C-alpha positions in Angstrom: 0.1 0.4 -0.2 2.8 2.2 1.0 4.1 1.5 -2.4 1.6 2.0 -4.5 0.5 5.6 -2.5 4.3 7.0 -3.1 3.6 5.6 -7.2 0.1 7.2 -7.4 1.1 10.9 -5.8 4.4 11.1 -8.1 2.6 9.7 -11.6 0.0 12.1 -10.9 2.5 14.8 -9.9 4.7 14.2 -12.9 2.1 14.4 -15.2 0.4 17.1 -13.9 3.6 19.3 -14.4 3.9 18.4 -18.2 0.2 19.1 -18.5 0.4 22.8 -16.6 3.7 23.8 -18.7 3.3 22.2 -22.0 -0.6 22.7 -22.4 -2.3 21.0 -25.4 0.6 20.2 -27.1 0.4 16.0 -27.6 4.8 16.4 -28.5 6.4 18.8 -26.2 9.8 19.5 -26.4 10.5 18.1 -22.8 14.0 18.7 -23.0 13.2 21.9 -21.4 11.3 20.3 -18.8 14.2 21.2 -16.0 13.9 24.6 -17.1 10.7 24.8 -16.1 10.0 22.6 -12.6 12.6 21.2 -10.4 11.6 18.0 -7.9 13.1 18.5 -4.6 12.5 14.7 -3.4 12.1 15.2 0.0 13.6 12.2 2.4 12.8 8.6 0.2 9.3 8.3 0.2 8.9 10.1 -3.8 12.1 8.9 -5.2 10.1 5.9 -7.7 9.7 9.4 -9.6 13.2 8.9 -11.1 11.9 5.8 -12.7 8.8 7.3 -13.3 10.0 10.3 -14.8 12.1 7.6 -17.8 9.2 5.8 -17.9 7.2 8.2 -19.0 9.9 10.4 -21.7 10.8 6.9 -23.3 7.1 5.1 -23.5 4.8 7.8 -23.5 7.3 10.5 -25.9 9.7 8.2 -27.5 12.6 9.7 -26.1 15.8 7.7 -26.1 17.6 6.2 -22.8 20.7 9.2 -23.0 18.0 12.1 -23.8 15.6 10.7 -20.9 18.2 10.5 -18.3 19.9 13.9 -18.9 16.1 15.6 -18.0 15.0 13.4 -15.4 18.9 14.1 -13.4 17.9 17.7 -13.9 14.9 17.6 -12.8 15.0 15.8 -9.7 17.8 17.1 -5.9 17.5 14.8 -3.0 17.1 16.6 0.3 18.0 13.5 2.8 16.3 13.8 6.3 18.0 11.7 8.8 20.4 9.4 9.4 19.0 6.5 10.7 19.4 4.2 8.2 15.7 2.4 8.9 14.7 6.0 7.8 16.3 4.9 4.5 13.8 2.9 2.3 14.9 0.2 1.1 12.2 -2.0 -0.7 12.3 -6.0 -2.4 12.8 -5.5 -5.6 9.9 -8.8 -5.5 7.5 -6.0 -4.7 8.4 -3.6 -7.1 8.7 -6.4 -10.1 5.3 -7.8 -8.8 3.7 -3.9 -8.4 5.5 -2.1 -11.4 7.7 -4.2 -13.6 8.6 -1.3 -15.8 10.3 0.5 -13.2 12.0 -2.9 -12.1 13.8 -2.8 -15.7 14.6 1.0 -15.6 16.0 0.9 -12.3 17.9 -2.5 -13.3 19.3 -1.0 -16.2 20.1 3.1 -14.3 22.1 0.4 -11.6 23.7 -1.2 -14.6 25.1 1.7 -16.1 26.1 3.1 -12.8 28.0 0.4 -12.2 30.2 0.9 -15.5 30.6 4.8 -14.4 32.0 3.4 -10.8 34.2 1.3 -13.1 35.7 3.8 -15.6 35.8 6.3 -12.7 38.5 3.7 -11.0 36.7 2.6 -8.3 37.0 -0.7 -6.7 34.4 -3.4 -7.2 33.9 -4.2 -3.3 32.8 -0.5 -3.5 31.0 -0.8 -6.0 29.4 -3.4 -4.5 28.4 -1.9 -1.8 27.0 0.9 -3.8 24.6 -0.8 -5.7 21.2 0.7 -6.3 20.1 -2.9 -7.2 21.0 -5.8 -5.2 18.9 -8.1 -7.0 17.3 -8.3 -4.0 16.4 -4.9 -3.0 16.0 -1.4 -4.7 18.3 1.1 -2.2 15.8 4.1 -2.7 18.7 6.6 -1.0 21.2 5.2 -3.1 19.0 5.7 -6.1 18.1 9.7 -5.0 21.5 10.3 -4.8 22.7 8.9 -8.4 19.3 10.3 -10.1 19.2 14.2 -9.1 21.8 16.8 -9.3 22.5 17.9 -5.8 22.3 16.1 -2.9 21.6 18.1 0.7 21.0 17.6 4.4 19.8 20.0 6.6 21.9 21.4 8.7 25.9 21.9 8.5 26.4 18.5 11.5 24.2 16.4 9.2 25.1 17.7 5.9 28.9 16.9 7.3 28.0 13.0 8.7 26.3 12.3 5.6 29.3 12.8 3.7 31.2 11.2 6.0 29.3 8.4 7.3 25.9 8.0 5.8 26.7 8.5 2.3 30.1 8.6 2.0 30.6 6.8 -1.1 28.7 8.3 -2.9 30.6 11.5 -1.6 34.2 10.2 -2.5 32.7 9.9 -6.1 30.4 13.1 -6.8 31.6 15.6 -3.9 30.2 18.0 -5.7 27.0 17.0 -5.9 26.8 17.7 -2.0 25.6 20.9 -0.1 23.9 21.7 2.8 20.7 23.5 3.6 20.2 24.0 6.9 16.6 24.2 8.0 14.0 27.2 8.4 10.6 27.6 10.2 8.2 30.7 8.8 8.3 33.7 11.2 4.7 34.9 10.0 3.3 31.5 12.0 5.5 30.7 14.8 6.3 34.2 15.8 3.7 36.8 14.0 1.0 34.7 14.7 1.7 32.4 17.5 3.0 35.0 19.9 1.3 38.5 18.8 2.4 40.0 22.4 6.1 39.1 21.3 5.8 40.1 18.1 4.6 43.4 19.1 7.2 44.1 21.8 9.8 43.3 18.9 8.2 45.7 16.6 8.3 48.2 19.3 12.2 47.5 20.3 13.0 47.5 16.5 10.7 50.7 15.1 10.0 48.3 12.5 7.9 45.3 11.5 9.8 44.8 8.7 11.4 41.8 10.6 8.6 39.7 9.6 10.0 39.3 5.7 13.5 39.7 6.8 14.0 38.2 10.4 17.9 39.4 10.1 16.3 42.2 11.3 15.9 40.5 15.1 19.7 41.3 14.7 19.0 45.0 16.4 16.9 43.9 19.6 20.6 42.6 20.8 21.6 46.2 22.8 18.1 46.3 24.2 19.0 43.1 26.1 21.5 45.5 28.4 18.0 47.7 28.8 16.9 46.6 32.3 13.2 48.2 31.3 13.2 46.4 27.8 13.9 43.1 29.1 11.2 43.2 31.8 8.6 43.8 29.3 10.4 40.6 27.8 9.3 38.9 31.0 5.7 40.4 31.1 5.4 39.0 27.5 6.3 35.3 29.0 4.1 35.8 31.8 1.2 36.5 30.0 1.7 33.6 27.1 1.9 31.1 30.2 -1.3 32.7 31.7 -2.7 32.1 28.1 -1.3 28.7 28.0 -3.1 27.7 31.3 -6.2 29.2 30.0 -5.8 27.1 27.0 -5.0 23.6 28.5 -8.1 24.3 30.8 -10.1 25.0 28.2 -9.4 22.5 26.0 -8.4 19.5 28.1 -9.3 20.2 31.3 -5.7 20.2 32.7 -4.9 22.1 35.6 -1.6 24.0 35.4 0.3 26.5 37.9 1.9 29.0 36.0 4.0 30.1 38.7 6.7 27.4 37.9 9.0 26.6 35.7 7.5 26.3 32.1 9.5 23.0 30.9 9.1 21.6 27.4 10.0 18.2 25.6 7.7 18.0 22.0 8.7 15.9 19.4 8.2 12.8 17.6 8.6 10.0 20.1 11.8 8.0 18.9 14.8 6.2 21.3 17.2 8.5 19.9 15.5 11.4 20.4 15.6 10.7 24.5 12.6 11.1 26.3 13.5 8.5 28.5 16.5 10.7 29.3 13.8 13.5 30.4 11.5 11.3 32.3 14.0 9.1 33.9 15.6 12.7 35.4 12.2 13.8 36.3 11.7 10.5 38.3 15.2 11.0 40.3 14.0 14.4 41.2 10.5 13.0 42.5 12.7 10.3 44.6 14.7 12.9 45.8 12.4 15.2 47.3 10.1 11.8 48.3 13.1 10.3 50.5 14.1 13.7 51.8 17.6 14.1 50.1 16.2 17.5 48.5 14.1 19.2 50.7 10.8 20.5 48.3 11.1 24.1 49.1 14.2 24.3 47.9 14.0 23.5 44.7 13.0 25.3 41.4 8.6 24.4 40.9 9.0 22.8 37.7 5.7 21.9 35.3 7.2 19.5 32.3 5.4 19.3 29.2 5.7 16.7 27.0 4.0 16.5 23.2 4.7 13.4 21.4 3.2 10.7 18.8 5.1 7.1 18.2 4.5 5.0 15.3 2.0 2.3 15.3 4.5 -0.8 15.8 6.7 1.0 17.7 6.7 -1.1 20.7 9.0 0.9 23.2 7.7 4.0 21.8 4.5 3.3 23.1 5.4 2.1 26.2 7.6 5.5 27.0 4.3 7.7 26.6 2.6 4.8 28.9 5.2 5.2 31.5 5.3 9.2 31.2 1.8 9.5 32.0 1.4 7.0 34.9 4.7 9.4 35.9 2.5 12.0 35.7 -0.8 10.1 37.0 1.4 9.5 40.4 3.2 12.5 40.6 0.0 14.4 40.1 -1.7 13.0 43.1 1.0 13.6 45.6 1.0 16.1 48.0 4.6 16.1 48.9 5.5 17.7 45.7 2.3 19.5 44.7 3.2 23.3 43.3 6.8 21.6 43.5 6.3 19.6 40.0 4.4 18.3 37.8 4.2 16.1 34.7 2.0 16.6 31.7 1.7 14.3 28.6 -0.4 16.9 26.5 -2.7 14.6 24.4 -2.7 14.8 20.5 0.3 17.5 20.2 -0.5 19.8 16.8 -0.1 22.7 15.2 -2.6 24.4 17.5 -1.3 23.0 20.5 2.6 24.4 19.7 1.0 27.4 18.8 -0.1 27.4 22.2 2.6 26.4 24.2 5.7 27.2 22.4 5.3 30.9 23.2 4.9 30.5 26.8 7.8 28.0 27.2 10.5 29.2 29.2 12.7 26.0 28.7 13.1 23.7 25.5 14.6 20.2 25.9 16.6 19.2 22.7 18.6 15.9 24.2 19.2 13.9 21.1 22.0 11.5 21.2 25.2 13.9 19.3 24.6 12.9 15.8 22.1 11.3 15.3 19.2 14.0 14.6 19.1 15.8 11.2 18.6 19.4 12.0 14.9 19.8 14.6 13.1 23.0 13.3 11.3 22.7 17.1 14.3 24.2 18.5 14.2 27.1 16.2 11.0 27.7 17.0 11.4 28.3 20.9 14.3 30.0 20.6 12.5 32.5 18.0 10.2 33.0 21.0 12.2 33.6 24.0 13.0 30.1 25.3 16.6 28.9 26.5 17.7 25.5 25.1 19.2 22.7 26.9 20.8 20.5 25.1 23.5 18.2 23.1 25.7 19.4 20.5 23.1 17.4 17.5 21.7 18.5 14.4 20.7 22.6 13.9 22.0 22.8 18.2 25.4 23.3 17.1 24.7 26.3 14.6 21.6 27.9 17.2 24.2 27.7 19.8 26.9 29.6 17.8 24.6 32.1 16.8 22.9 32.9 20.1 26.2 32.6 22.0 27.6 29.6 24.6 26.4 31.7 27.1 23.0 31.5 26.5 22.8 27.4 25.7 23.0 25.2 28.2 24.8 22.6 26.8 25.7 18.9 28.7 26.6 15.5 26.8 29.1 13.3 24.5 30.0 14.7 21.2 29.6 13.1 18.3 33.5 11.7 18.2 32.6 10.3 21.9 29.9 8.6 21.1 31.6 6.8 18.2 34.3 5.9 20.6 31.7 4.5 23.3 30.5 2.3 20.1 33.8 1.2 18.9 34.9 0.4 22.9 32.1 -1.7 23.2 29.3 0.4 25.2 28.0 -1.3 28.3 24.9 0.6 29.6 25.0 -1.0 33.3 28.2 0.1 34.4 26.1 3.4 34.0 23.6 2.8 35.8 25.8 0.7 39.0 27.8 3.7 38.9 25.3 6.4 39.3 23.1 6.1 42.6 20.1 9.1 41.1 20.2 6.7 37.8 19.7 3.4 39.7 17.1 4.7 41.9 15.1 6.6 38.8 15.2 2.5 36.8 14.8 0.5 40.3 11.2 2.4 40.3 10.2 2.0 37.2 11.2 -1.6 37.7 9.4 -2.0 41.3 6.0 -0.9 39.8 6.0 2.6 41.2 4.4 3.8 38.0 2.3 0.8 37.0 0.1 0.0 40.4 2.8 -2.6 41.5 3.0 -4.6 38.7 6.7 -5.3 38.0 6.7 -6.3 34.6 4.9 -3.8 33.5 7.9 -1.6 31.7 10.1 -5.3 31.7 11.1 -4.2 28.7 12.1 -1.1 28.5 14.1 -1.4 31.5 16.0 -4.5 30.0 16.3 -2.5 27.5 18.0 0.2 29.1 20.5 -1.7 31.3 21.7 -4.2 28.4 21.4 -2.1 24.8 20.5 1.6 25.5 21.8 1.9 22.1 21.5 6.5 21.9 23.1 6.0 25.2 20.3 7.7 27.6 22.6 6.1 30.6 25.8 7.5 29.4 24.5 11.2 29.4 22.0 11.0 32.6 24.3 12.7 34.5 26.3 15.0 32.6 21.9 16.1 32.2 21.1 16.0 35.9 24.4 18.2 36.6 23.4 20.8 34.1 19.9 21.3 36.1 21.8 23.3 38.8 22.7 25.4 36.4 19.5 26.0 35.2 18.1 26.8 38.3 20.7 29.0 39.4 19.3 30.9 36.8 16.1 30.7 36.8 16.2 32.3 40.3 17.8 35.2 38.7 14.5 36.6 36.6 15.9 39.8 35.2 19.2 37.5 34.1 17.3 34.5 32.4 15.0 37.2 30.4 17.9 39.2 29.5 19.8 35.7 27.8 16.7 34.8 26.3 16.5 38.0 24.4 19.6 37.5 23.0 18.2 33.7 21.5 15.5 36.1 19.8 17.6 38.3 19.1 20.3 36.1 17.0 17.7 33.3 15.7 17.1 35.2 12.8 19.3 32.7 10.7 16.8 30.0 11.2 14.1 32.1 8.5 12.1 29.8 6.3 12.7 32.6 4.0 16.9 32.0 4.3 16.6 28.4 3.7 14.3 29.4 0.2 17.4 31.8 -0.8 19.8 28.6 0.0 18.0 26.4 -2.2 17.8 29.4 -4.8 21.2 29.7 -4.7 23.0 26.6 -3.8 20.2 23.7 -5.9 17.8 25.6 -7.6 19.9 28.3 -9.7 17.0 30.3 -10.1 16.0 33.9 -8.9 13.1 34.2 -6.9 9.9 34.3 -8.5 9.1 37.4 -6.2 
């Protein structure tokens, strides 16, 4: 069904483009097709469009192979949005052969041409085999996209470098000029102007113009105002008003009671092990355990409300279990008077754009804690920074560029680097040693295992606990100590309201680069090689 859907959409799009650009022409000159339109392949899902365009050109319009290939390679470019092998589609050749036999024939010929080209370039036989688009049993769609298009780009500087160095290294070695970077961006019209009118008005007041909405780099003009206490106080008042508004929104829409006099700490993103929602919930459990045991007095901690928003793939068992755990931790904490007003957890239902437009402006601390080297870019990190949240995060994805621009002093950095992660893998990572070495981590995991959050059922989370202790592929346990260590720095700064908001202003002022307008300009300049339409 998935392949059928992909084929339906790409075939319809290609035929519609021909209809639009060559109206009423039975025999259009399709050698001009790439001058009229370019298709940007977003991940591997639409890559069947490459053999489909070849089929259209050869079978429907009578072009020879070489001409059709020239048109096709100029028409497509490939944006890879991942570093995870499982996200790079590999289709069984038998399935393609059954559903799209002509396309499999074309793919086989593309692969034969590709291998001949590599051989002529002096590429070693073993490397040619590793780079095969068609293996006989399977079709590697990322490899087809890389060979069949003019350009390949990642979506953050680190991500693009890792594509060249790791994921598509052989292709980068042979075709270095194909590879470039376009860091993602977000639209300020929706995620600042529409979502955060109070902040938008304050920005306009501070800059003396509203032109920043279409030229986000103008936000840089706010930087001197971070030293103006009166402006910073206005900024703090906007955040407080947004928090109050979100409390009302959550109550009206979901019946959730939230204490607005707490630090609003948010982690919203797709539920995946590499994004490490487990790290955040284990930290929450550890804090809860410290209060309950008397190790930490409740009155000594910074009152905090932790918001999760996440959805998991239907068959992703551990991700579903993590969502269940977060909900049950929320249930236990919310019913415990010992932590009332000091710690709360909410798994927000059905996280969507409406929720985002209400929650992001209210958030004070954003969590971007994926394992270094796994996140392609992220755009939530950009939205939160633009709306005046500080970030706690790893050197992953676009976090690297955000930290460079907003300033290291205005970003809470923790955790291993990409090189340190790779060294752990190479040396044989053993998560159990971190469990044994850190009493806080051990206590948190033991509380999950002993049924504290599952009504006494010790088996409820046994698969999750077993994975943490024996596999933990994304090294949640290895980064736990560093993550807990940064919390004291966060809480100390939050206690100084003026200084916290001063840093928040600097985040807004230095996030103009992360506009979708700039992203589009980069695509125009680096990949499409054309000017803007307006």
